[in-house]
N, C-alpha and C positions, 0 to 999 in steps of 0.2 A: 228417702232414697238418695241421700247425699253421701255416697260411699267414697267419693274421690276428692274430698276436700284437701287431702294431703298432697295432691298433685299440683295444685295451684288455685288461686282464686278464680271463680267462674268468670269467663269473659262475657260481656253483654251480648244478648241474642242478636246474631247477625241479621236475622230476618227482620227484626224490629228496626234495626238501624239502616236497612236497605243496602248492605255492603256486599251481598253475595247473590250470584245467580245460580240457581239450582238445576236449570235445564237450558241448554243452549241450542237444541236441535230443531226448533220449530221452523226456522227459515233455511235450514240446510238442504242442499240438493244431492249431496253425496259425492263420492263415498264418505260415509260418516258412521260413527257409533258413539253411543253414550250409555254408560252403565253405572250402577250404584251397588256397592258391596256392603251388606248388612251382616255382621257376625253376632251370634248369640252364644254365650258361654255360661252354662249353669254351674252352680257350686258343687253339684254331685257328679260332674263329668259329662253331662249332656251338652251337646253342641250342635250348632246348625249355622249355615251360611246361605243367604238368599241374594241372588244377583239379578234384579230386573234390569232390562236393557232395551234400547231402541237402536235400530240400525237401518242404513240405506246402502244397498250394495252398488257395485259399479254400474249396473244397468238402471239405477234409480228406483229399484223396488224397495218399498218401505215396510218394515215389519218390526216385531218386538219379541222378546223372549224372557223367560224366567228360568234361571239355573238354581238348582237346589243341591246343596252339598252337606253331607253328614259324615260321621266317622267311617261309615261303612259303604257309602255309595254316593253317586251323583246322578242327577236327572236334568234333562233338557226339555223345556216346554216352550213350544212356539205359539205366538199369538198374532193375529192380524193387527195392523196399525189401529184399526177402529177400537180395539180392546185396550189400547194404551193411552194414558193421559198423564202429563207431568206439568207442573207449574214452574215458571222461571223465578217467581218472587219468594217461594218458600219450598221447603222439602215436602213435596206432596206428589206421590206417584200412585197411579191406579193401573193394575195389570189384571184384566179380567175382573174377577170378584174380590181380588186382594188389594189392600191399600197399605202404603208405606208413608209415614209422616214423621215429623220430629217428636210427636207424642207417642208413637208406637206403631205396631203393625197389626193388621187383621188379615188372616189368611183363610181362603176358601178355595182349595184346589182339589179337583177330582179328575184325574187322568188315568189312563191305563198304567198300572204299576205304581201309582203314587196318589195317596190321599193325604192332604195337609190341611188341618183346621186348627184355629186357635187365635188368641189375642195376647199380645205382649206389650206392656206399656214401658216407656222409657223415662228415666230420670233426666235431670239437666245434662246437656252435652258439655263435655270438656273440650273446648275448641282451642286451636293453636292461636298464638298471638298475631300471626300474619299468614298469608297464603304460602303453602309449602313450596310452590313453584318459584317464589321470589320473583326476580325480574324476568325470568323465562316465561312468565304468564303473558308478557306483552309481545312475545315473538309470534308472528302470524303463521298459520298453517303448520303448527307443530304436529308431528306424527301422532303423539299421544300426550295429553295434559292430565296431570294428576291433581286430586284435591282431597284433603282430609276434612271431613265434616264433624266427626266426633272421635277423639282419641280414647274416650272412656265414658260410659254412662251406666247407671244401674238398670236392672231389668226386673219386671214383675209379670208373671203369667206363665202360661204353658201352651205348648203346641202338640197336637196329636198327629203323629206321622205313621201312616199305615197301621193304626191301632196302638201304637206305642206312645206313651206320654213322655214328652220332653219337658221336665220341670226346670224352668229358667228363673224362677223367683229367687231374688238375692244374688243373681249372677251379674255378669258384665257384658256390655255391648261395645261395638266399634262400627263406624260408618265411614266409607270413603267413596270416591267417584273417579271415573276416568272418561275421557272423551277424545275424539280425534278420528284418524283414518284406520290405524292399525296399532296393535301392540308392538313394542320394539322387537326387532329380530332376535336379540339376545337380552335377557333381563333376569333379575332375581328380585323377589319381594318377600318380606317377612313382617309379621305383626304379632304383638304379644301384649296382653293386659293382665296384671295380677293384683289381687286384693290384699295379700298378706303384707302387714306393715314391714317396712314402709312401702305402700302401694306404688305402682308405677305403670307406665305404658310406653310402648316403643313401636315405631314403624320404620322400615328401611326399604328403599327401592334403588337398585342400581341397573343401568341400562346402557346399551349402545344407542346413541342419539344421532340420527342422520341430519345433515344440513346440506344446503346447495353446494358447499365447497368441501364436503367430506363429513365423516362421522367422528364422534368422540365418546368417551366413556364418562357418564355422569351419574350423580347420586343425589338423592334427597333423603333426609333422615330426621326424625323428631324423637327425642327421649324426654319423658316427663318423670321426674324423680325427686322426692323430698321437697315438693313445692316449687321446683324450678324446671323451666323448659330449656333443653339443649337442642340446638339446631346445627346439624352437619349437612352441608350441601356444596355442590360444585360451585355455585355462585358465591359461596363464602370461603372458597379456597380448599374445600375438602378434596382429598386424593384417595383413589381406590388403590390400596397397596396390594390387595389380593382379592381375586374373585373367581370362583368356579361354581360348579353345580351344587356344591355342598356348603357354601358359605362365602363370607367376604370379610375383609379388614378395611375399615375406613379411618383415615387420620385427618384431623383438622386442627392446626395449632397444637394446643396442649390436650386435646381430646382424642381418644382412640376407642373405636368400637370393633369388637370381634364377634362374628356370628358364625356358628357351626351347626349344621344340621346333623342329627344323630339318629334319624329314623328313615322310614321309607319315603318314596316319592309321592305317594298319595293318590287321589282320585282324579280321573280325567275331567277337564272342563273345556268348553269351546271358547276360543278367543278370536278377536277380529283381525281380518286381513282385508284392507281396502273396503271396509264397511261390512263385509260379509263375515259371518261367524264360521269361518272355514278352517280354522286351525285348532289343534288340540294341544293343550298344556296340562300339567299335573299340579295339583295343590294338596298339601297335607293340611287339613282343617285343624287337627289337634296332633301335630307332630312334636317330637322331642327335639328341642333346639337349645343350644347353650349360648348365652349372651354374656359378654364381659365388656364393661365400660370404664375407661379411665379418664380422669381429668386432672390436669396439673401433676401428672406422674403418680397419682394415687388411684388405686382401684376403687371406684365408687360402688360398683356392685358386680357380682357374678351370679348368674341365675341360669339354671337348667330347667326349662319349663316343658311340661308334657301336654300343654294346651295351646301351643304356638301355631300360627299359620305360616306356611312356607310354600312358595310357588316359584318355579323356575322354568325357563324355556329350554333347558338342556335336554329334557327327555320328551321330545316331540314325536308325534306320529303323522 
């Protein structure tokens, strides 16, 4: 299950080295949210995203949820706090009878309109060399902090969704996390992994970031390609040259990334506002997105992918 050796050498397990906290919400009083995004992409076009989350609303009410996203629809499942458990020292989340870990996921969901059962195991995670937030991770009380847990890993197994078998064996996975009080008022996020040689992985997030003295436009981006990691971020001097609901252009020194959405806005998802999941955004789980990346004046790659994820706050309800 070592499909991604071409991206870079595997980084030592952060859990074993005690470098990473995977859950921060145990002592929080709220408003607060913390969620994890697991994407599953099969070789035959099957795809699924699972988003377990914990939240505390402004009144201090604590609850949990699981959002399920497919090509054709999305589901929101609410859970009492007692049905949620997460560990700080390792990636280990339990939501009802479903479990999410570094080794894989086991799903057992029976709700009105949704049946979800199966087991998918993960190959080694391809982790970033350092925290995607850079020095911003030290800023207290950020509205939203982002983390990348795995840029790419292999999948084995299948999930049965409402009687339909999603064959994920030989496919690719991606895992990230967010925590804070609210999603940014305005943001764009996209992610893509591809196996075709030379294989690669990419994630970009651009957002309006509030501070006590005003707001600014910031971005974080990681590109893994031909065994090298490229990092574009506001804390490294990256500038957002263009940004709208259909894409963005990011420049940093001799690097330039262009992202252009070429498909529909996707399925509705709930997003946090003051710890409550009271906002609706839209995500394309398998949208058509074009990526072009230059370094040193040379076009390193141009890729139009029909299995890219793309989410924006521009189409809200």
